[in-house]
N, C-alpha and C positions, 0 to 999 in steps of 0.2 A: 483612443483619440476622442470618442464620443463624450467622455467625461470632462474633457478640457473645454474651456471657453473658446469661442470661435476665433478670437484674435490670437490665442496661443496656438491653435491648430494652423492658422495661416502662417504665423511666424515659423513654426516647425517645417511647414512646406517650403517656405522661402529658403531657410537655412539648408534643408535637405537638397534643394535644387542647386544651390551654389556649391555645396560640398561634392555632390554627384558630378557636376560639370568639371570642377577642378580636378577630380580624379581622372575623368575621361580625357582631359586635355593632354595627359601624359602618353596617350596612345595615338598613333597616326590616324586611326579610324574614328576617334572619339568625336570630333566636331561634326563629321558627316552623320554619325549615328544620332547625335542629339538633334541635328537639323531635320533628319528624315523621320525619326521615330518618337521624339519627345516634344519638340516644338509644336507639331500639329495639335496636340492636346491642349496646349496653352492657347492657341488660336481659336480652338473650338470653344473654350471657356469664355474668351472675350466676345466671340460672336454670339454666344448664348445671352450674355448680358446686353449686348447691343440690340439683340433681337427684340427685347421687351422694352427698350428705352422709349421708343415712339409710342407704342400702345399705352405704356404707363403714363406718359405725359398727357396724352389725349384723355385717358380715363380719369386720372386723378385731378387734372386741372379743370376739366369740365365739371366734375363732381364738386370740387372745392369752391368754384365760383358760383355754381348754381345753389349751393347750400347757404351762401351769404344772404340771398333773398333781398339784397339791397345794394344797388350800384355804388352808393356813397361809401359803404364799407369796403368795396373793392378799390375805390379810389384812394381811400385812407391807407389801406394795406400796401397798395402799389407804390404810393408816394414814399412811404417809410422804407420800403424794400429797396427801391432804386437809390434813394438818398444814402442809405446805410452802405450799400455796395460801393457807391462812388467814393464815400469817405474812407472806407477800408482800403480801397485801391490806391488812393492818394497816399495813405499812410505807408502802404507796402512799397510804392515807388520811392518815397522819401527815405525809407530805411535802406533800400538798395543803394541809392546814391550816397548816403552817408557812409555805408560800409565800404564801398568800392573806393571812395576818396580817402578814407582812413587807412585802409590796408594797402592800396596801390598795387594790385596784383600784376598789372601790365608791365611794371618796371622790372619784373623778374624774368621776362622772356628774352632770350638771346636772339641775335640776328639769325643764327643757324637754325635754331628751333622754329623761328617764325617762318623761314623759307620752307622747312620740312612740312610744317602744317599746311601752308598755302598750297604746296604741291600735292599733298595727300588728299585734301578735301576740296580742291578747286572745282571738280565736277559737281559735287553736292551743292556747293555755294552758288554756282551758276544756275542750277535748277530752281533754287529758292528765289534767286533774284528775278528769274523769268516770271514766276507766279506773283511775286510782289509787284512787278511792273504792270501786270494786267489789272491789279487792284488800284494802282495809282492812276491809271488812264481813265478810270471811271469818274463820273461827275460827282459833285459835292453831295448830292442827294441820292446817290446810288444805294447807300445802306438803307435808307428809308424805303426806296423803291423795292429793294430785295426783301423787305420785311413782309410784304403782302404776296402770297403765292398765287399763281394763276391756276394751279391745279393741286389740291390738297393731297391727292394720291401720289403725285410726282414728288411733292415736298416730303411726304412721309417715307418715301423710298430711299432717302439719303439722310443719315444722321447729321451730316454737316449742315442741313437745312433746319436745325432745331428751332431757330427763332420763328420760322414760318409756321411750323407746327404749333408753337406756343401762341402765335397770333390767332390762328384758326381756333384753337381750344378756348382762348379768352373770348373771342367773338361769339363762338357757339354758346359758351356759358352765359354770356350777357343776354343772348337771345332767349335762353331758357328762363332767365329771371323775368324777362319782359312779357312773356306769354302767360295765360292763365295757369294757375298751379295744377288744376285738374288735367289740362292738356300736357303739361310738362312732366307729370308724375311717371308715366310709362318710360319716357326717355331717361329720366333720372334713375329709375329703378334698374334700367339696363346698364347704365354706367356704374352704378353702385356694385352690381354683381360682376361686371367686367373688371372693375378695379380690384375686387377681392380675388378674382382668379389670377390676375397679374401678380399680386402680392404673394400668393401661394406659389406661383412659379419661381419668384425670387427666392423663397425659402428653399425650394428644391434645388435650384442652381447653386445656392450657397453651401449645400452639402458637399459639393465637389470643389469648393474654393481652395482647400489646401493642396489638392492635386493639380489644379489649374495654375496656381502660382509657382508650384514646384517646376512645372514645365516652362513657364515664362522666364523664371530666373536662371534655369539651366541654359536656355537658349541665349540669354543675354550674356552670360559669362563666356561661352565659347565663341561668341561673335564680337567680343570687345576688341578695341584696337590695342596696339602694343603698350606695354607698361611704360616705355620711355615717353610716349605722348601724354599719358596720364600724369607722369611725374612733372612734366613741363607745365601742365595746366593745373597743378595741384592748388596753387594759391588762388587762382580764379575760382575753382570749384569750392574751395574752402570759404571764400568770400560769399558766394551764393548761399551755401549751406548755413553759414552764420546768420545771414539776413533772413532766410526762411525760418530758422529756429526762433529768431526774435519775433517774427510775424505770428507764429503759433502762440508765443507768449502773450502777444497783444490780444489775440482772440480769447485766450483763457482769462485774461484780465477783464476784457469787455463783458464776457459772459458772467463773470463773478460780480462785477459792479452792477450790471443792469438786471440780471435775473436772480442774483444771490445764490446761484448754484456753485458748488465747490469745483475747483480744477479737476479733482479726481472723478467727479460725476460726469463732467464734460468729456474728458479724455477717455475714460472707460466706455462711455456711450458711443463715441465716434471711432474708436480704435479699429474695428474691423473694416470700416469704410476707408480709413486712412491707409491701411495695409493693402487693400484692394486697389486703391488709387495708385499707390506706389508700384504695384505689380503690373497694372494695365496701362498706366500713363494716360488715362482717359477719364475725364469727369463725366462724360456721357455714359460710358460703360459702368461707372461706379454709381450713377444716380439712383438706380433702384435700391441699392443697399443703403445709400445715404438717407433716402426717404424712410426706409424701414427702421433704421437706427434712431433717427431723430424723433420719429413718431412713437414707436413702441418703447424705446429705451430712455427717452428724455421727456416724454409726456407732451410733446407739441401736438396740438390738434391737427387733424388731417387737412382741414381747409387752409391752414397756414403752410404746411409742408408741401401740399400739392400746388401751391402758388409760388412760394418763395424759392424752393429748391430747384425746380426746372428752369426758372429764370436765372438763378445763380449759376447753374451748370453751363449756361450759355454766355452770360455777360460778366460774371464775377470771376476774374482770373488774377487774383492778387499775387499768387506765386509766380505766374507768368509775367506779370507787370514788373515785379521786383527783379526777376531774372533779366528782363529786357533792359532795365536801368543799369544793372551791374555789367551786362555784356556790352552795352553801348560804350560805357566809359572805359571798360577794360580794353576794348578794341582800339579806342582813341589813345589810351595810354601806350599800348603796344606799338602804335604807329608814331608815337611822339607828338600827338595832337593835344594841345592844351584847351580844354573846354571852359568857356566862360560860365559865370553864374546864369546868365540869360539862356545859354544853350542847354544847361542842365535843367532849368525851369521848363524849357520847351520839351525836354525829355519826359518830365512829369506829366505834362498835358497830353503829349502824343501817346505815351505808354498807357495812360488811363483810358483814352478814347480807343486805342487799338485793342485793348483787352475786351472791350464791349463787342467788337466784331470778330473776335478770335473764336474759331470753332473748338468745340469741346472734344477734340480728338488728338492723338499723339502727334507731336511735331508741328502743330499749327502755330505755336508761339514763335517758331523760327521765321515763318513767313511775315508775321507782324513785326518782327525785329528789324526787317529790312526797311520798313516804313519809318521806324524810330531812328535808324541810322541815317537815312536820307534827310530827315528833318534836321538832324544835328550836324549834317555835313561830314559824316564819318564814312570812309571808303567801305562800300558794301562787300568788297572782296575779303574784308576782315572776318566775315562769317566763317571762312575756312579755319580760322584760328580756334574756334570753339566747337567745331563739329565732333571732335574726338570724345568730348565728355558730355555732349548734349543729351544723349539717351539717359544716362543715370540721373542727370540733373532734371530732365523732363519728369522722371518718376517722382523726384522730391518736390518739384514745384506743383505737380498735380495733387500731391498729398495736401499741400497748403491750400490749394484752390478748394478742395472738398471740405477741409476744416473750416475755411471761411464761410462757405455756404451754410454749414451747420450752425456756426456761431450767429450769423445774421438771422437764420430762421428762429433761433431761441430768443434773440433780442426783439424781433418783430412780434413773435407770439406773446411775449411778456407785455409789450406795449399795447396790444389789442386785447389783452386778457384771454388768451387762447392757450394757456398752459395748464396741464393737469398732472396727475401721477403717471409714471411709466406703466405701460400695460404690455408686458412681453409675451409674445406668442411664439411657440416653437413651430417648426414646419409641419408637424403632425398633430397639432392641437385639435383641429376640426375632426380628424379621424377618430381620435380617442373620445372626444365629446360625443360623437355619433355612437361609438361602441357602448359608452356608459348609458346613453339614452335608450339604446336597443336592449341592453341588459336589464335596465329598470322596467321597461315595458314587458319584457318576457317574464320577469319575476312576479309581475302582478297578474299574469295569465295562469289559469288552472293547468296543472300538469306540465308546466314549463321546467326546463333544466338550464337555468341561466349559467353563463360562463363569464366570469369577471377577469 
């Protein structure tokens, strides 16, 4: 396993988990065994990644901003980052609408299947509607108000408050720029060292990635709904998958045009992060790996990755936006509702804005979908039609979200001349460097017996 590239190790872990679960489903005790003895290891793996998400954002964002030494550079990078994220989101929603109107998956659902789906997932749908209702009751500036935390420690205690942590980190970094360099140096040195420790923790956690995704995929297989429901929703799922595949093609094309990097360079560089996003369904949990891959394997300077990627993990949800567009029109088709061009343009605007406020955690897109449905006048009970396949599609759209973050980081880095050669570091690089230095010093000492 150690001789294989990381993405191949993760793929083997995923395949092994699926095969293992399929074998155990033939036994009466199989599902309980996987839930009790296999799934916890997958949860531990996700928790380990989430554990370092907030420290990583604080350390890397503060370091990246303070290294700029000029607020005008921060403004320039920030403007380009936000603008690029919005443009790619609009492209994603447009692709989704185009595919769902072309394929018309809602026309394949029979009345009997529709009633079965509504009955099976009515409880799940009502819970999501309740959460969405709370968001709709808030004022028009609630999102802006929620951006500023009243207590940074409370904000850092929940990964759903990632925007608040980012706000504090940017504010703190600006403060470091504005004070005398001599006074700021000890603080910057601390965050430099802190950032290196977090990056090394990521390397260590990634050693367990093949085993973590094995457990996650095994649990997913044994907990999946019946095959009949998947068959009924096959056209809808296929529509989403085609749209997501086209969006990845758009990213590859944009990277090729703007950075002159080949498609193979980009895909090989981001592949482990894509596979991890697929396994965890969480952009936040995948963020540490995304930053490591973009920086070390694609040559983007740390001051860009530490700024662009944490923001992207929070506001750039292209895969989720595309899915929301397809799901909204699919539900309308299933209920026989004919959406006008104006209503579909409204979906583009609403899905784009909703993606900015969508948390980078599994299932958050479903809550935002309720807002999109309400804007278009589509019955919210239709959520129950798509719950059966939401989990596997959530995995796919998170993969696109992470790919989009990496693509935008490359484009922004190229635009501000912050790209260099890849500098890959293995998890034990520092250890071996220390061993070589120790051996060299011993060899220069009289009577030493160096060990290489």
